[in-house]
C-alpha positions as YAML, in Angstrom:
chain: A
units: angstrom
residues:
- id: 1
  name: MET
  ca: [33.44, -29.96, -24.75]
- id: 2
  name: LYS
  ca: [29.96, -29.10, -26.06]
- id: 3
  name: MET
  ca: [27.75, -27.01, -23.89]
- id: 4
  name: LYS
  ca: [24.02, -26.66, -24.40]
- id: 5
  name: HIS
  ca: [22.87, -23.05, -24.79]
- id: 6
  name: LEU
  ca: [20.42, -21.39, -22.46]
- id: 7
  name: ILE
  ca: [17.63, -20.21, -24.67]
- id: 8
  name: GLY
  ca: [15.65, -18.15, -22.16]
- id: 9
  name: ALA
  ca: [18.25, -15.97, -20.51]
- id: 10
  name: VAL
  ca: [16.87, -12.59, -19.38]
- id: 11
  name: MET
  ca: [18.84, -9.43, -18.45]
- id: 12
  name: LEU
  ca: [17.74, -8.10, -15.11]
- id: 13
  name: GLY
  ca: [20.18, -5.23, -14.40]
- id: 14
  name: ALA
  ca: [20.86, -4.69, -10.70]
- id: 15
  name: ALA
  ca: [18.56, -7.07, -8.76]
- id: 16
  name: ILE
  ca: [16.30, -10.18, -8.92]
- id: 17
  name: ALA
  ca: [12.72, -9.18, -9.36]
- id: 18
  name: ALA
  ca: [11.52, -11.85, -6.90]
- id: 19
  name: ALA
  ca: [7.85, -11.04, -7.11]
- id: 20
  name: ALA
  ca: [7.71, -11.48, -10.89]
- id: 21
  name: PRO
  ca: [10.69, -13.55, -12.12]
- id: 22
  name: ALA
  ca: [11.21, -14.01, -15.82]
- id: 23
  name: ALA
  ca: [11.43, -17.60, -16.93]
- id: 24
  name: ALA
  ca: [13.97, -19.35, -19.10]
- id: 25
  name: ARG
  ca: [14.08, -22.61, -20.91]
- id: 26
  name: ALA
  ca: [17.14, -24.83, -21.40]
- id: 27
  name: GLU
  ca: [17.55, -26.19, -24.97]
- id: 28
  name: GLY
  ca: [17.73, -29.99, -25.34]
- id: 29
  name: GLN
  ca: [17.35, -30.71, -21.64]
- id: 30
  name: GLN
  ca: [15.41, -33.84, -20.79]
- id: 31
  name: GLY
  ca: [12.69, -33.89, -18.13]
- id: 32
  name: SER
  ca: [10.98, -30.78, -16.66]
- id: 33
  name: GLN
  ca: [14.03, -29.02, -15.23]
- id: 34
  name: GLU
  ca: [13.77, -25.35, -16.04]
- id: 35
  name: ALA
  ca: [16.70, -22.96, -15.73]
- id: 36
  name: GLU
  ca: [17.18, -19.22, -15.59]
- id: 37
  name: THR
  ca: [20.39, -17.20, -15.70]
- id: 38
  name: ARG
  ca: [20.24, -13.84, -14.03]
- id: 39
  name: ALA
  ca: [22.84, -11.06, -14.08]
- id: 40
  name: PHE
  ca: [22.82, -8.43, -11.35]
- id: 41
  name: GLY
  ca: [25.54, -6.42, -12.97]
- id: 42
  name: GLY
  ca: [24.63, -6.98, -16.60]
- id: 43
  name: ARG
  ca: [26.12, -10.21, -17.97]
- id: 44
  name: THR
  ca: [23.95, -13.33, -18.50]
- id: 45
  name: GLY
  ca: [23.66, -16.42, -20.67]
- id: 46
  name: ALA
  ca: [25.44, -19.75, -20.99]
- id: 47
  name: GLU
  ca: [28.17, -19.73, -23.63]
- id: 48
  name: ALA
  ca: [29.59, -22.68, -25.53]
- id: 49
  name: GLY
  ca: [33.35, -23.22, -25.21]
- id: 50
  name: SER
  ca: [33.89, -19.60, -24.19]
- id: 51
  name: GLN
  ca: [37.01, -17.73, -23.17]
- id: 52
  name: GLU
  ca: [37.21, -14.07, -22.15]
- id: 53
  name: ASN
  ca: [39.75, -11.31, -21.61]
- id: 54
  name: GLY
  ca: [40.78, -10.58, -18.06]
- id: 55
  name: ARG
  ca: [43.60, -9.93, -15.67]
- id: 56
  name: GLU
  ca: [46.45, -12.29, -14.89]
- id: 57
  name: ALA
  ca: [45.18, -14.99, -12.47]
- id: 58
  name: GLN
  ca: [46.54, -14.65, -8.99]
- id: 59
  name: ALA
  ca: [46.56, -17.22, -6.19]
- id: 60
  name: ALA
  ca: [43.65, -15.43, -4.54]
- id: 61
  name: GLY
  ca: [41.53, -16.04, -7.58]
- id: 62
  name: GLN
  ca: [41.87, -13.09, -9.92]
- id: 63
  name: GLU
  ca: [40.66, -13.08, -13.52]
- id: 64
  name: PRO
  ca: [43.41, -13.49, -16.16]
- id: 65
  name: GLU
  ca: [44.21, -10.79, -18.71]
- id: 66
  name: THR
  ca: [44.24, -12.66, -21.94]
- id: 67
  name: GLY
  ca: [42.14, -15.20, -23.78]
- id: 68
  name: GLU
  ca: [39.65, -14.99, -26.66]
- id: 69
  name: GLN
  ca: [35.93, -15.07, -26.12]
- id: 70
  name: GLN
  ca: [34.16, -17.66, -28.22]
- id: 71
  name: GLY
  ca: [30.62, -19.01, -28.36]
- id: 72
  name: SER
  ca: [27.28, -17.38, -28.48]
- id: 73
  name: GLN
  ca: [24.63, -16.07, -26.12]
- id: 74
  name: ALA
  ca: [20.92, -16.59, -26.86]
- id: 75
  name: ALA
  ca: [18.23, -14.62, -25.06]
- id: 76
  name: GLU
  ca: [14.49, -14.97, -25.58]
- id: 77
  name: ALA
  ca: [11.67, -13.53, -23.48]
- id: 78
  name: TRP
  ca: [8.54, -15.58, -23.06]
- id: 79
  name: ALA
  ca: [5.57, -14.45, -25.14]
- id: 80
  name: ALA
  ca: [3.29, -12.00, -23.28]
- id: 81
  name: GLY
  ca: [0.44, -14.44, -23.27]
- id: 82
  name: GLY
  ca: [2.41, -17.08, -21.39]
- id: 83
  name: GLN
  ca: [4.28, -14.95, -18.85]
- id: 84
  name: GLU
  ca: [1.57, -14.65, -16.18]
- id: 85
  name: SER
  ca: [0.74, -18.35, -16.05]
- id: 86
  name: GLY
  ca: [4.47, -19.13, -16.05]
- id: 87
  name: ARG
  ca: [5.02, -16.87, -13.09]
- id: 88
  name: GLU
  ca: [2.13, -18.37, -11.12]
- id: 89
  name: THR
  ca: [3.65, -21.83, -11.66]
- id: 90
  name: GLU
  ca: [7.16, -20.63, -10.66]
- id: 91
  name: SER
  ca: [5.92, -19.09, -7.42]
- id: 92
  name: LYS
  ca: [4.92, -22.53, -6.15]
- id: 93
  name: ARG
  ca: [8.28, -24.20, -6.94]
- id: 94
  name: SER
  ca: [11.54, -24.39, -5.07]
- id: 95
  name: ARG
  ca: [14.40, -22.60, -6.75]
- id: 96
  name: LEU
  ca: [18.16, -22.51, -6.49]
- id: 97
  name: ILE
  ca: [20.23, -19.36, -7.00]
- id: 98
  name: MET
  ca: [23.97, -19.52, -7.53]
- id: 99
  name: LEU
  ca: [25.57, -16.11, -7.26]
- id: 100
  name: SER
  ca: [28.66, -15.05, -9.16]
- id: 101
  name: GLY
  ca: [31.54, -13.41, -7.37]
- id: 102
  name: VAL
  ca: [31.88, -9.63, -7.24]
- id: 103
  name: GLU
  ca: [35.67, -9.91, -7.88]
- id: 104
  name: LYS
  ca: [35.39, -12.62, -10.58]
- id: 105
  name: ALA
  ca: [37.17, -14.97, -8.23]
- id: 106
  name: GLN
  ca: [36.39, -18.61, -7.47]
- id: 107
  name: MET
  ca: [33.84, -18.77, -4.71]
- id: 108
  name: LEU
  ca: [30.63, -20.58, -3.67]
- id: 109
  name: SER
  ca: [27.40, -18.78, -2.82]
- id: 110
  name: VAL
  ca: [24.05, -20.60, -3.16]
- id: 111
  name: ILE
  ca: [20.56, -19.84, -1.91]
- id: 112
  name: ILE
  ca: [17.81, -22.35, -2.08]
- id: 113
  name: CYS
  ca: [14.24, -21.08, -1.66]
- id: 114
  name: SER
  ca: [11.65, -23.70, -0.61]
- id: 115
  name: GLU
  ca: [8.17, -24.01, -1.96]
- id: 116
  name: ASN
  ca: [6.80, -21.75, 0.76]
- id: 117
  name: GLY
  ca: [9.67, -19.25, 0.78]
- id: 118
  name: SER
  ca: [12.02, -20.66, 3.45]
- id: 119
  name: LEU
  ca: [15.70, -19.97, 2.72]
- id: 120
  name: VAL
  ca: [18.76, -22.17, 2.87]
- id: 121
  name: VAL
  ca: [22.12, -20.62, 2.21]
- id: 122
  name: VAL
  ca: [25.21, -22.65, 1.28]
- id: 123
  name: ASP
  ca: [28.55, -20.93, 2.10]
- id: 124
  name: GLY
  ca: [28.34, -17.41, 0.70]
- id: 125
  name: GLY
  ca: [31.62, -16.36, -0.90]
- id: 126
  name: TRP
  ca: [34.31, -13.86, -0.05]
- id: 127
  name: GLU
  ca: [33.95, -10.90, 2.27]
- id: 128
  name: SER
  ca: [33.61, -8.71, -0.82]
- id: 129
  name: ASP
  ca: [30.55, -10.79, -1.81]
- id: 130
  name: GLY
  ca: [28.84, -10.06, 1.51]
- id: 131
  name: GLU
  ca: [26.75, -7.05, 0.39]
- id: 132
  name: LYS
  ca: [25.49, -8.83, -2.75]
- id: 133
  name: LEU
  ca: [24.51, -11.90, -0.76]
- id: 134
  name: LEU
  ca: [22.85, -9.77, 1.95]
- id: 135
  name: GLU
  ca: [20.77, -7.85, -0.57]
- id: 136
  name: THR
  ca: [19.68, -11.10, -2.27]
- id: 137
  name: ILE
  ca: [18.65, -12.64, 1.02]
- id: 138
  name: LYS
  ca: [16.62, -9.47, 1.74]
- id: 139
  name: GLU
  ca: [14.99, -9.68, -1.70]
- id: 140
  name: TYR
  ca: [13.71, -13.12, -0.60]
- id: 141
  name: GLY
  ca: [12.32, -12.02, 2.76]
- id: 142
  name: GLY
  ca: [15.45, -11.47, 4.90]
- id: 143
  name: LYS
  ca: [15.16, -14.67, 6.97]
- id: 144
  name: VAL
  ca: [17.62, -17.56, 6.63]
- id: 145
  name: ASP
  ca: [16.22, -20.77, 8.09]
- id: 146
  name: ALA
  ca: [19.44, -22.79, 7.64]
- id: 147
  name: TRP
  ca: [22.95, -21.61, 6.73]
- id: 148
  name: LEU
  ca: [25.16, -24.54, 5.66]
- id: 149
  name: LEU
  ca: [28.93, -23.99, 5.78]
- id: 150
  name: THR
  ca: [31.13, -26.54, 4.07]
- id: 151
  name: HIS
  ca: [34.48, -25.30, 5.45]
- id: 152
  name: PRO
  ca: [36.01, -22.05, 6.77]
- id: 153
  name: HIS
  ca: [38.00, -20.85, 3.71]
- id: 154
  name: SER
  ca: [37.60, -17.11, 2.92]
- id: 155
  name: ASP
  ca: [35.99, -17.77, -0.51]
- id: 156
  name: HIS
  ca: [33.26, -19.78, 1.23]
- id: 157
  name: ALA
  ca: [32.77, -18.30, 4.74]
- id: 158
  name: GLY
  ca: [34.02, -14.73, 4.20]
- id: 159
  name: ALA
  ca: [30.63, -13.32, 3.28]
- id: 160
  name: LEU
  ca: [28.95, -14.80, 6.38]
- id: 161
  name: CYS
  ca: [31.74, -13.42, 8.53]
- id: 162
  name: TYR
  ca: [31.26, -9.96, 6.87]
- id: 163
  name: ILE
  ca: [27.49, -9.99, 7.50]
- id: 164
  name: LEU
  ca: [27.88, -11.06, 11.15]
- id: 165
  name: GLN
  ca: [30.52, -8.37, 11.73]
- id: 166
  name: ASN
  ca: [28.72, -5.53, 10.00]
- id: 167
  name: LYS
  ca: [25.11, -6.19, 9.04]
- id: 168
  name: ARG
  ca: [23.71, -8.92, 11.32]
- id: 169
  name: ASP
  ca: [20.76, -6.78, 12.36]
- id: 170
  name: GLU
  ca: [19.56, -6.46, 8.77]
- id: 171
  name: ILE
  ca: [18.57, -10.15, 8.39]
- id: 172
  name: THR
  ca: [17.56, -13.05, 10.65]
- id: 173
  name: ILE
  ca: [19.59, -16.24, 10.76]
- id: 174
  name: ASP
  ca: [17.82, -19.04, 12.66]
- id: 175
  name: ASN
  ca: [20.48, -21.76, 12.29]
- id: 176
  name: ILE
  ca: [24.09, -22.11, 11.14]
- id: 177
  name: TYR
  ca: [25.30, -25.66, 10.48]
- id: 178
  name: CYS
  ca: [29.01, -26.46, 10.17]
- id: 179
  name: SER
  ca: [31.83, -28.68, 11.46]
- id: 180
  name: LEU
  ca: [34.80, -26.87, 12.80]
- id: 181
  name: ALA
  ca: [38.01, -28.22, 14.35]
- id: 182
  name: ARG
  ca: [39.69, -26.37, 17.15]
- id: 183
  name: SER
  ca: [41.36, -23.10, 16.08]
- id: 184
  name: GLN
  ca: [44.83, -24.58, 16.89]
- id: 185
  name: TRP
  ca: [44.40, -27.27, 14.22]
- id: 186
  name: TYR
  ca: [43.91, -24.73, 11.39]
- id: 187
  name: TRP
  ca: [46.92, -22.70, 12.59]
- id: 188
  name: GLU
  ca: [49.06, -25.85, 12.59]
- id: 189
  name: VAL
  ca: [48.01, -27.29, 9.23]
- id: 190
  name: SER
  ca: [47.36, -24.07, 7.25]
- id: 191
  name: PRO
  ca: [48.58, -20.94, 9.10]
- id: 192
  name: GLU
  ca: [47.38, -18.62, 6.33]
- id: 193
  name: ASP
  ca: [43.78, -19.68, 7.14]
- id: 194
  name: GLY
  ca: [44.16, -19.01, 10.81]
- id: 195
  name: PRO
  ca: [43.02, -15.40, 10.82]
- id: 196
  name: MET
  ca: [39.81, -16.20, 8.83]
- id: 197
  name: VAL
  ca: [38.96, -19.16, 11.11]
- id: 198
  name: ASP
  ca: [39.48, -17.10, 14.28]
- id: 199
  name: ALA
  ca: [37.33, -14.23, 12.96]
- id: 200
  name: LEU
  ca: [34.57, -16.65, 12.00]
- id: 201
  name: MET
  ca: [34.67, -18.48, 15.29]
- id: 202
  name: HIS
  ca: [34.51, -15.17, 17.22]
- id: 203
  name: GLU
  ca: [31.47, -14.05, 15.31]
- id: 204
  name: LEU
  ca: [29.74, -17.38, 15.76]
- id: 205
  name: SER
  ca: [30.46, -17.27, 19.52]
- id: 206
  name: THR
  ca: [28.48, -14.00, 19.83]
- id: 207
  name: LEU
  ca: [25.25, -15.43, 18.39]
- id: 208
  name: PRO
  ca: [22.35, -16.49, 20.68]
- id: 209
  name: GLU
  ca: [22.40, -20.04, 22.08]
- id: 210
  name: GLY
  ca: [20.94, -22.59, 19.78]
- id: 211
  name: VAL
  ca: [21.77, -20.75, 16.53]
- id: 212
  name: VAL
  ca: [25.19, -22.29, 15.86]
- id: 213
  name: HIS
  ca: [25.59, -26.10, 15.41]
- id: 214
  name: ASP
  ca: [29.33, -26.44, 14.83]
- id: 215
  name: GLN
  ca: [29.81, -30.18, 15.11]
- id: 216
  name: VAL
  ca: [27.61, -31.47, 12.32]
- id: 217
  name: GLY
  ca: [28.30, -35.05, 11.22]
- id: 218
  name: LYS
  ca: [26.91, -38.01, 9.38]
- id: 219
  name: ASP
  ca: [23.90, -38.22, 11.69]
- id: 220
  name: PHE
  ca: [22.83, -34.70, 10.86]
- id: 221
  name: ALA
  ca: [19.42, -34.23, 9.29]
- id: 222
  name: THR
  ca: [16.94, -31.34, 9.28]
- id: 223
  name: ASP
  ca: [13.80, -30.36, 7.35]
- id: 224
  name: ILE
  ca: [13.13, -26.86, 6.11]
- id: 225
  name: ASP
  ca: [9.64, -26.85, 4.53]
- id: 226
  name: ASN
  ca: [9.87, -29.37, 1.62]
- id: 227
  name: LEU
  ca: [13.69, -29.46, 1.81]
- id: 228
  name: HIS
  ca: [15.23, -32.46, 3.54]
- id: 229
  name: ILE
  ca: [18.88, -31.74, 4.40]
- id: 230
  name: THR
  ca: [21.49, -34.29, 5.44]
- id: 231
  name: ALA
  ca: [25.24, -34.44, 5.92]
- id: 232
  name: LEU
  ca: [27.00, -37.36, 4.25]
- id: 233
  name: ASN
  ca: [30.31, -37.31, 6.14]
- id: 234
  name: ASN
  ca: [32.08, -36.55, 9.34]
- id: 235
  name: ARG
  ca: [34.80, -33.89, 9.03]
- id: 236
  name: TYR
  ca: [38.02, -35.32, 7.66]
- id: 237
  name: GLN
  ca: [41.20, -34.01, 9.36]
- id: 238
  name: LEU
  ca: [43.85, -35.04, 6.86]
- id: 239
  name: SER
  ca: [47.44, -33.97, 6.43]
- id: 240
  name: TYR
  ca: [47.05, -33.43, 2.65]
- id: 241
  name: ASP
  ca: [45.10, -30.31, 1.52]
- id: 242
  name: PRO
  ca: [43.70, -30.26, 5.02]
- id: 243
  name: VAL
  ca: [41.20, -27.43, 5.04]
- id: 244
  name: ASN
  ca: [39.67, -28.30, 1.70]
- id: 245
  name: ASN
  ca: [39.45, -31.93, 2.68]
- id: 246
  name: SER
  ca: [37.72, -30.95, 5.89]
- id: 247
  name: SER
  ca: [34.68, -29.87, 3.81]
- id: 248
  name: MET
  ca: [31.29, -31.12, 4.96]
- id: 249
  name: VAL
  ca: [29.19, -32.66, 2.15]
- id: 250
  name: TYR
  ca: [25.47, -31.89, 2.21]
- id: 251
  name: MET
  ca: [22.52, -33.32, 0.32]
- id: 252
  name: VAL
  ca: [19.43, -31.20, -0.17]
- id: 253
  name: ASP
  ca: [16.38, -33.26, -1.26]
- id: 254
  name: THR
  ca: [13.31, -31.39, -2.50]
- id: 255
  name: GLY
  ca: [11.27, -34.60, -2.48]
- id: 256
  name: LYS
  ca: [11.61, -34.84, -6.26]
- id: 257
  name: GLU
  ca: [15.28, -33.80, -6.83]
- id: 258
  name: LYS
  ca: [18.49, -34.17, -4.90]
- id: 259
  name: ILE
  ca: [21.31, -31.61, -4.85]
- id: 260
  name: LEU
  ca: [24.76, -32.59, -3.68]
- id: 261
  name: PHE
  ca: [27.10, -29.95, -2.24]
- id: 262
  name: LEU
  ca: [30.80, -31.08, -2.24]
- id: 263
  name: GLY
  ca: [32.31, -27.84, -1.06]
- id: 264
  name: ASP
  ca: [36.11, -27.92, -1.77]
- id: 265
  name: LEU
  ca: [36.54, -31.64, -0.99]
- id: 266
  name: GLY
  ca: [39.79, -32.92, -2.53]
- id: 267
  name: TYR
  ca: [40.94, -36.20, -3.98]
- id: 268
  name: VAL
  ca: [41.78, -37.88, -0.67]
- id: 269
  name: GLY
  ca: [38.59, -36.66, 1.00]
- id: 270
  name: GLY
  ca: [36.62, -37.85, -2.04]
- id: 271
  name: GLN
  ca: [38.06, -41.41, -1.62]
- id: 272
  name: PHE
  ca: [36.82, -41.42, 2.01]
- id: 273
  name: LEU
  ca: [33.47, -40.04, 0.97]
- id: 274
  name: VAL
  ca: [32.84, -42.80, -1.58]
- id: 275
  name: LYS
  ca: [33.26, -45.36, 1.20]
- id: 276
  name: ASP
  ca: [31.48, -43.45, 3.98]
- id: 277
  name: ALA
  ca: [28.49, -42.51, 1.84]
- id: 278
  name: ALA
  ca: [28.27, -45.61, -0.28]
- id: 279
  name: GLY
  ca: [24.90, -45.73, -2.04]
- id: 280
  name: LYS
  ca: [23.93, -42.20, -0.86]
- id: 281
  name: LEU
  ca: [25.69, -40.00, -3.39]
- id: 282
  name: LYS
  ca: [23.19, -40.29, -6.24]
- id: 283
  name: ALA
  ca: [22.02, -36.80, -7.10]
- id: 284
  name: ASP
  ca: [20.27, -34.90, -9.82]
- id: 285
  name: ILE
  ca: [22.35, -31.79, -9.42]
- id: 286
  name: VAL
  ca: [25.97, -31.63, -8.17]
- id: 287
  name: GLN
  ca: [28.11, -28.65, -7.10]
- id: 288
  name: MET
  ca: [31.49, -29.21, -8.52]
- id: 289
  name: ALA
  ca: [34.16, -29.83, -5.85]
- id: 290
  name: HIS
  ca: [36.82, -27.18, -5.44]
- id: 291
  name: HIS
  ca: [35.31, -25.12, -8.26]
- id: 292
  name: GLY
  ca: [35.85, -28.01, -10.70]
- id: 293
  name: GLN
  ca: [39.64, -28.13, -10.36]
- id: 294
  name: ASN
  ca: [41.90, -30.27, -8.14]
- id: 295
  name: GLY
  ca: [38.89, -31.58, -6.29]
- id: 296
  name: VAL
  ca: [37.40, -35.05, -5.94]
- id: 297
  name: ASP
  ca: [38.13, -37.73, -8.56]
- id: 298
  name: LYS
  ca: [35.78, -38.99, -11.30]
- id: 299
  name: GLU
  ca: [34.74, -41.81, -9.03]
- id: 300
  name: VAL
  ca: [32.70, -39.46, -6.89]
- id: 301
  name: TYR
  ca: [30.96, -37.92, -9.88]
- id: 302
  name: ARG
  ca: [30.29, -41.41, -11.31]
- id: 303
  name: ALA
  ca: [28.59, -42.37, -8.03]
- id: 304
  name: ALA
  ca: [26.52, -39.20, -8.12]
- id: 305
  name: ALA
  ca: [25.60, -39.60, -11.80]
- id: 306
  name: PRO
  ca: [24.18, -36.05, -12.09]
- id: 307
  name: ARG
  ca: [22.04, -34.56, -14.88]
- id: 308
  name: VAL
  ca: [23.12, -31.02, -13.97]
- id: 309
  name: CYS
  ca: [26.40, -29.65, -12.69]
- id: 310
  name: LEU
  ca: [26.89, -26.34, -10.85]
- id: 311
  name: TRP
  ca: [30.27, -24.82, -11.44]
- id: 312
  name: PRO
  ca: [31.19, -21.98, -8.94]
- id: 313
  name: THR
  ca: [33.96, -21.24, -11.48]
- id: 314
  name: PRO
  ca: [34.93, -17.86, -13.05]
- id: 315
  name: GLN
  ca: [35.96, -17.63, -16.73]
- id: 316
  name: TRP
  ca: [39.73, -17.85, -16.21]
- id: 317
  name: LEU
  ca: [39.37, -21.00, -14.14]
- id: 318
  name: TRP
  ca: [36.86, -22.52, -16.55]
- id: 319
  name: ASP
  ca: [39.39, -22.04, -19.32]
- id: 320
  name: ASN
  ca: [42.41, -23.02, -17.23]
- id: 321
  name: ASP
  ca: [43.87, -19.73, -18.24]
- id: 322
  name: ASN
  ca: [46.73, -18.43, -16.10]
- id: 323
  name: GLY
  ca: [47.16, -15.40, -18.32]
- id: 324
  name: GLY
  ca: [48.80, -17.24, -21.20]
- id: 325
  name: GLY
  ca: [45.58, -18.25, -22.99]
- id: 326
  name: TYR
  ca: [43.25, -21.26, -23.03]
- id: 327
  name: ASP
  ca: [44.60, -24.31, -21.04]
- id: 328
  name: SER
  ca: [47.80, -22.53, -20.05]
- id: 329
  name: GLY
  ca: [47.42, -23.08, -16.32]
- id: 330
  name: SER
  ca: [47.96, -25.98, -13.98]
- id: 331
  name: TRP
  ca: [44.34, -26.33, -12.83]
- id: 332
  name: ARG
  ca: [42.43, -29.45, -13.84]
- id: 333
  name: THR
  ca: [39.23, -27.77, -14.94]
- id: 334
  name: ILE
  ca: [39.46, -28.92, -18.57]
- id: 335
  name: GLU
  ca: [39.97, -32.49, -17.47]
- id: 336
  name: THR
  ca: [36.98, -32.31, -15.11]
- id: 337
  name: ARG
  ca: [34.82, -30.86, -17.91]
- id: 338
  name: GLY
  ca: [35.77, -33.86, -19.96]
- id: 339
  name: TRP
  ca: [34.67, -36.20, -17.18]
- id: 340
  name: MET
  ca: [31.20, -34.59, -17.16]
- id: 341
  name: GLU
  ca: [30.90, -35.05, -20.89]
- id: 342
  name: GLU
  ca: [31.87, -38.70, -20.53]
- id: 343
  name: LEU
  ca: [29.28, -39.17, -17.78]
- id: 344
  name: GLY
  ca: [26.54, -37.74, -19.99]
- id: 345
  name: VAL
  ca: [25.78, -34.66, -17.96]
- id: 346
  name: GLU
  ca: [22.91, -32.76, -19.66]
- id: 347
  name: GLN
  ca: [23.58, -29.22, -18.41]
- id: 348
  name: ASN
  ca: [26.52, -27.34, -16.98]
- id: 349
  name: TYR
  ca: [25.89, -23.94, -15.31]
- id: 350
  name: SER
  ca: [28.86, -21.73, -14.38]
- id: 351
  name: ILE
  ca: [29.15, -18.43, -12.59]
- id: 352
  name: LYS
  ca: [31.35, -17.29, -15.48]
- id: 353
  name: ASP
  ca: [28.03, -16.47, -17.13]
- id: 354
  name: GLY
  ca: [26.69, -14.45, -14.19]
- id: 355
  name: ASP
  ca: [24.10, -15.39, -11.56]
- id: 356
  name: ILE
  ca: [22.17, -18.62, -12.16]
- id: 357
  name: MET
  ca: [18.60, -19.52, -11.12]
- id: 358
  name: LEU
  ca: [17.27, -23.05, -11.42]
- id: 359
  name: LEU
  ca: [13.61, -23.84, -10.88]
- id: 360
  name: LEU
  ca: [13.58, -27.13, -9.08]
- id: 361
  name: LYS
  ca: [11.13, -30.03, -9.21]
...
């Protein structure tokens, strides 16, 4: 699958310089969408058809040990004469930041900053990603207006749980939105997830009244500055892949662009979603369900018809590499990448390349 290169990727070292961000331009992209890839720990850039060395992939989401790195990375700073005007324009625009995982595991951690600096967080990643997420929130003012949880798996809700357990006094969280079944249901359908769910529910129960909204459904809507947020489904309680299929699906509308968050919704949940949200799935940007593997079917993506795809997908999973090389695993990432090519997606951004920032319309 051909990937368009990021032409304006900029190394930032250890943190986002929020007050004076460097801009980046995406080659061949139609419209006015601008993109920026940022690396906290060093690596940045979007690579074409790339594979990289790593450790053997484990069920928890470790990086595999073998595989050849291919493709190229292009980095180009804006000319000095255009930087200041570019920064002034950027400061007035919403932006989306997708963080890569500290452990190179599959995870989902997104921050959306509104035109006037309000913050919306989607999921957050593993417990080990908590410090990085916390520091990024603090870089952007330290106040979260809305925290959207798709479902209580550790690679999505672990970071929030960590922050609430250890660092809750360092930031302000005004609202947490989610849809949780009773603890007993998780223990019955997926016992391995029981401890995470109980830990999360305990922390949520200790927050002030009015902060936690744990029964979000299709009628949910809220506005954060210029961001209009809605839920497109009620929580599905299915017998197949139950916790992933219980993911809430959120749409964030900037007024000019729509961003669809599918969480870890699976095939069966996707079939229900197409019916329940008929005519409401069209989006400019789509977060790939279940990290782009074994998630919703092509029908959901066809209904969304995105220009841009967000892949919360590390290198080993992007390459379907279980340690035996490219496409040696049982994940369906390669197939899903093919779907996006068939659907004419213009840009694919993956956390395999580091932290991603998109300037939104």
